[in-house]
N, C-alpha and C positions, 0 to 999 in steps of 0.2 A: 504494500500500500504506500502511495506517495505521501511523504510528510509535507503538510502545507505550511511552509515557512512564512509565507506572507500573512496568513491568518494568525499564526502564532505571534508574529511581530505586532500585528494590529491589536491582538488581545493583550499583549504585554503593555503597549502604550495606553490602552484603555484602563488597565489595572493600575498603572502608574498614576494616571489622572485621578482615579478613584482614591488612591492612597493620599495623593496631594490634597484633595478636597477634604478627606477625613482629618488630615493634619491641620489644614486651615481652620476647620471647625473646632479643633481642640480635642478630637476623639482619640488621637494617637500622639504618643510622645515621640521625640526624635529617635530614641533607641528602637521603638517599635517600627518606625518607618524604615530605619536601617535594616532591621531583620526581614521585614516584608520585601523590601527592594532586593536584598541579597537572595531571598528565596525565588523571586521572579526572575532574576538574572540567571540563576542556576537552571530554572525550567526552560528559559529561552535558549541557554547554552546547550541543553540536552537536545532540544528540537533542531538546533543548527548542526550538531554532531550527527543526528539521525539523517538529516538531509544530505550532508556530505557523504555519509556512508552509503546512502541510497544511490547518489550519482556516481560514486566510485564503483559500486557494484554493477551499475548499468554500463559504464564505460568498459570495465573489465570484461563483462560478458560479451559486449559488442566486439571488442578486440579479439577475444578468443574464438568467436564464431566467424569472424571475417579476416582471419590471418592471411589466407591466400590472396584475398583482394588487396589487403594492405601491402603485401610484399610485391605484388604485380604493379600496383599504383606507384610505389616507391621506385621500382625499376624503370617504369615509363618516365617518371620525373627525372631520374638520373640520366637517361638517354636523351631526353629533351634538353636538359641543362648542358650536357656535353655537346650536343648538336649546336646549341646557341653559342657556346664558347668557340667552336670551330668556325662558325659563320663570322663572328666578330674579329677573328684574327686573320 
């Protein structure tokens, strides 16, 4: 399942706004704000790690299934580059 990093970030900012309003109203002390913000940062960090892991897995899977294509494409690029070098000299 694709981790929705955009939604997680949006939710993070919404929760920060909520904490700020509670602090402005005097419902939270500065120590409680620090604890809640630290908890929110850990949650968002976890979502970011999940997203990076997901993209890494997708890229790794794509490379392993298209290895022949990549090798052929790199070979064609090398031949084209060599041909360009010989034309310019």
